[in-house]
C-alpha positions, 0 to 999 in steps of 0.5 A, a space after each residue: 099799710 094800704 098803698 091806696 088812700 081815699 085821697 088817691 081815689 078822689 084824685 084819680 076820680 077828679 083826673 078822670 072827671 068821674 063824679 064818685 059818691 063819697 059813700 063809694 070811696 072806701 069801696 073803690 079804695 079797697 078794689 084799687 088796692 086789690 087790683 094793684 096787688 094783682 098787678 104786683 103778683 103778675 110782675 113776678 111771673 117769668 116771661 123769659 122766652 115768651 114772644 111778645 103778642 098784641 092779642 090772645 087769639 090770632 086774628 086772620 084777615 078775612 077780606 077778599 083781594 081788592 080787584 078792579 073790575 070794569 063796569 058799565 053802570 056809570 050812566 045809571 049811577 049818574 042818573 040817580 043823583 038829585 042834580 046832574 051836570 054832564 058827567 058830574 053830580 051837581 052839589 050845593 056850594 058849601 064854602 061861604 065867600 
């Protein structure tokens, strides 16, 4: 007896907001059944003593150190703005009154 029925597939498709054609329901029923069988098989694997991990491959941070460096391009950058008002960039009002 199958664990997954065609009605189960329709319900999951509805919950996931998937528009599955009726002709594919039987195909997906079999596929989901095989997936659940595989998960059940994985549950039998002895993982005692295996450290928990979030990735199969170790990830190393390749970012450089964040260093503050003084710069003298402030005037140059302010001059690039479409509208400047003193030491500030003038922008259009975005809040309606």
